[in-house]
C-alpha positions in Angstrom: 179.0 -42.7 15.4 180.3 -42.1 11.9 180.8 -38.4 11.3 180.6 -38.1 7.5 180.5 -34.6 6.2 177.7 -35.2 3.7 176.5 -38.1 1.6 179.3 -39.5 -0.5 178.4 -40.5 -4.0 180.6 -41.9 -6.7 179.1 -39.5 -9.3 180.1 -36.4 -7.3 183.4 -37.8 -5.8 185.4 -34.9 -7.3 183.6 -32.5 -5.1 185.2 -34.1 -2.1 188.8 -33.9 -3.2 191.0 -32.5 -0.4 188.3 -32.8 2.2 188.1 -35.1 5.2 185.2 -37.2 4.2 184.8 -39.2 7.5 186.1 -39.8 11.0 185.2 -43.3 12.1 184.1 -44.6 15.5 186.8 -45.9 17.8 187.5 -49.7 17.4 188.9 -51.8 20.2 192.0 -53.9 19.6 193.2 -56.4 22.2 196.0 -59.0 22.6 193.8 -61.8 21.4 193.2 -60.1 18.1 196.9 -59.3 17.7 197.8 -62.9 18.5 195.3 -64.2 15.9 196.7 -61.8 13.3 200.2 -63.0 14.0 199.1 -66.6 13.6 197.2 -66.2 10.3 200.0 -64.1 8.8 202.7 -66.5 10.2 204.3 -63.7 12.1 203.8 -64.5 15.8 207.0 -62.6 16.7 207.5 -62.2 20.5 207.2 -58.4 20.4 203.6 -58.8 19.3 202.6 -62.0 21.1 204.5 -62.4 24.4 203.4 -59.8 27.0 205.6 -61.3 29.7 208.8 -61.1 27.7 207.9 -57.7 26.4 207.5 -56.4 29.9 211.0 -57.6 30.7 212.9 -57.0 27.4 211.0 -54.6 25.1 211.8 -50.9 25.1 208.1 -50.3 24.7 207.0 -52.0 27.9 204.4 -54.2 26.2 203.4 -56.0 23.0 202.9 -54.1 19.8 200.0 -54.1 17.3 201.4 -55.3 14.0 201.8 -52.4 11.5 200.3 -54.6 8.8 197.3 -55.4 11.2 196.6 -51.7 11.3 196.9 -51.4 7.5 194.5 -54.4 7.1 191.9 -52.4 9.1 191.7 -49.7 6.5 188.9 -51.3 4.5 187.0 -52.0 7.7 187.3 -48.3 8.7 186.2 -47.2 5.3 183.2 -49.5 5.4 182.3 -48.1 8.9 182.5 -44.6 7.4 180.2 -45.5 4.6 182.6 -44.6 1.8 183.0 -48.2 0.8 179.4 -48.4 -0.4 178.2 -45.1 -1.9 174.6 -45.6 -3.1 175.4 -45.1 -6.8 178.3 -47.7 -6.8 177.8 -51.4 -7.6 181.1 -52.4 -6.0 184.8 -51.6 -5.8 188.1 -53.6 -6.0 191.2 -53.1 -4.0 193.7 -51.4 -6.4 196.5 -51.2 -3.9 198.3 -48.8 -1.7 200.6 -45.8 -2.3 202.5 -44.3 0.6 202.2 -46.3 3.8 204.0 -45.2 7.0 203.8 -46.7 10.4 204.6 -43.5 12.2 205.2 -45.0 15.6 204.6 -48.2 17.6 201.3 -48.9 19.2 201.4 -50.8 22.6 198.5 -53.2 23.1 198.5 -53.1 26.9 195.0 -53.8 28.2 193.7 -53.0 24.7 193.9 -49.9 22.5 191.2 -47.9 20.7 191.9 -46.9 17.1 190.0 -44.7 14.6 190.6 -43.4 11.1 190.4 -39.9 9.6 189.7 -40.4 5.9 190.4 -37.7 3.3 189.8 -38.0 -0.4 193.0 -37.1 -2.3 192.4 -38.0 -5.9 189.7 -39.1 -8.4 190.8 -40.6 -11.7 188.2 -41.1 -14.4 188.2 -44.5 -16.1 186.2 -46.1 -18.9 182.4 -46.7 -18.6 182.0 -44.3 -15.6 184.4 -46.2 -13.4 186.7 -44.2 -11.1 189.9 -44.8 -9.2 189.8 -43.1 -5.8 192.8 -42.4 -3.6 192.0 -41.8 0.0 194.4 -40.9 2.8 193.9 -42.8 6.0 195.3 -41.4 9.3 195.0 -43.8 12.2 194.8 -42.4 15.7 195.0 -43.9 19.2 192.5 -42.7 21.7 194.2 -40.5 24.3 197.3 -39.8 22.2 198.0 -36.6 20.4 200.0 -37.9 17.4 198.7 -40.3 14.6 200.2 -43.8 14.4 199.8 -44.7 10.8 199.3 -43.0 7.4 198.3 -44.8 4.3 197.0 -43.9 0.9 194.5 -46.5 -0.3 193.4 -46.9 -3.9 190.0 -48.3 -4.8 188.7 -49.0 -8.3 185.0 -48.2 -8.4 182.3 -49.6 -10.6 179.0 -47.5 -10.9 175.6 -49.1 -10.8 174.2 -49.8 -14.2 170.6 -49.0 -15.1 
């Protein structure tokens, strides 16, 4: 279940700066998903797609989730958390990323569970009530103590018009 602190609205986004606005549910990632990501991004490198070879040659003992796969899940996690659709926003556009770090490799194994801790870092006012929001995303793996990915996501928000 999404654990949002309180209803997130575009009009009052500044009130949330510096606060963790959501912790998402756990999402399951398996080898099939990793393989599909490798195919569509044209990066089916053996350390991501060959469990047999990884068991024999990889220092990690198994295939790894692509770092860019985890980054690509950020908007999914933000949608799950409800901050991708505040009730007073019409829509948002991806404005890019600031700091992104894959802190450590994630071994797929029999599957891995990921979740996102989302903190609002910055709100920048734009014309016509629009806002640029910067949120920190800290991805965690179930059963592990340290985070695996940190990324600052920028969204350009358009308010509903009356």
